[in-house]
N, C-alpha and C positions, 0 to 999 in steps of 0.2 A: 537620807531624806531629801537633802539638797538636790541630788541627782534626779529624784522623782519629781520634784517641783519644776526643775529646769526642763525635764522631758515633757511634762504636761504643758508648760508655757510654750515650748518649741512646737509641739504638735498643734496647739491652738493657733499660733501665729502662722505656721505653714499652711494649715487648712484655710484660715481666714484670708490670707493673701491669695491663695489659689482661687477661692470663690470670688474674690473681688476682681481678679484678673479676668475671669470668665464673664462676670456681670458687666464690668466696665470695659468692654471690648470695642474695637473699631473707633478709638478715640483719635486716631490720625489715619489719613488715607494717603498712602504713597505707593499704591500698587501692591504687587506680591513680593517685592524685594525684602521687606522686613520679615515676612513670613518665611521666606527661604532661608534668610540669615538666622532667624529664630529657630527654625527646624534644625539647622546644622549645629547651632550652639547647644540646643537642647539634647540632640543626639549625642554629641561629644560628652555633655554632662552625664547623660544616662550611662554611657559606656564607662566613664570614670567611676561612677557610683557602683555599677555592677562589678567592675573589675576589683574595686576595693572590697566589696562585700564578699566576693568569691575568694579573694586572696586571704582575707581575714579568717574565713572558715570558722573553726571552733573558737577562735579568739574574738569573734564579733560579740558585742554586748551593747545594750542600750544604756548601760551605766558608764560613767566616766572612768571608773576604776579599771585599770588595764588588766587584761587576762593573759597578757604576754606581749613581747615586743616582736612585731612582724616587720621584717626588712626585706622580704623577697617580693617578686612580682612587681606590681605597680608601686608597692611601698618601697622598692629599691630606688625609685626616682622621685617620689612625692610622698610627703608625710600624711596628707589629708585628702586623698582622692574622693572620698565620699562627701566631705563638706564642700570641696571644690565642685564636684559634680552637682550637688544640690543647688549651689549658687548658679551654675550654668543652666541647669534645668529651668529654674525660675526666670532667669533672664531670657532664655529661649521662649518660654511660654508668654512672657510679657510682649516680646516681639511678634510671636505667632498670632496672638490675639489683638495685636496693635493697641495695647493697653498702656497708656501713659501712667495711670495710677498704679498698675501692676509693676512697671519698671521702677517707679519711684519707691513703692513699698518694698520691692526687692532690695534696692540700695539702702533704704532707711531701716528696714526691719530684718530681712533675711540675712544680708551680708553681716551686719553686726552680731546677730544671734549666732551664726555659724562660726564666725571668727572668735567670738567669746568662747564658744564650746571647744574649738580647737585649742585655744590658749589654756583653758582649764585642763583639758586633756593632757597637753604638753607638760604642765606643771606636775601633774600626777606621774607622768612617765619619767620625768627627770628625778622625781623623788624615788620612784621604784627602780630605775635602771641607771641613774647617775651619769657617769662619764660615757658609758656605752651609748646612751640616748643622745647626749650632747655631740658625740662624734657622728652619730647617724644624722643628726640635724644638719651638720656641716656638709654632708654628701647629698642632701636632698633639697627640693624646693617645697614650698608650702604644701 
């Protein structure tokens, strides 16, 4: 039940921030450089997210309960490519739309939400896989 509530809150926050980024656009004017940087950051985020999703394959779940320990592909280097990708996507969108509010909300809402989710997931993975997961953590970045 807790997973379900966290998922609903996450979806609402993600959609709300996305809408606010679009509505409150062009809050700063500094040429196209922020848009170019935003596009690059967003594309990197999207690549990380897609690579994570593809690598997880049948182990992907919207629940925090692990369906397996995946340590291949992008997961051989980074434990949370989908969360990291999500953060980068929102930062990229904030820059692309030149939305100060979007950048602030990303830092204040999206980053803590996804870091909390990753932390919760890691606790469950440690409980399920113990020392095997702890060793995996030592070999990878966030």
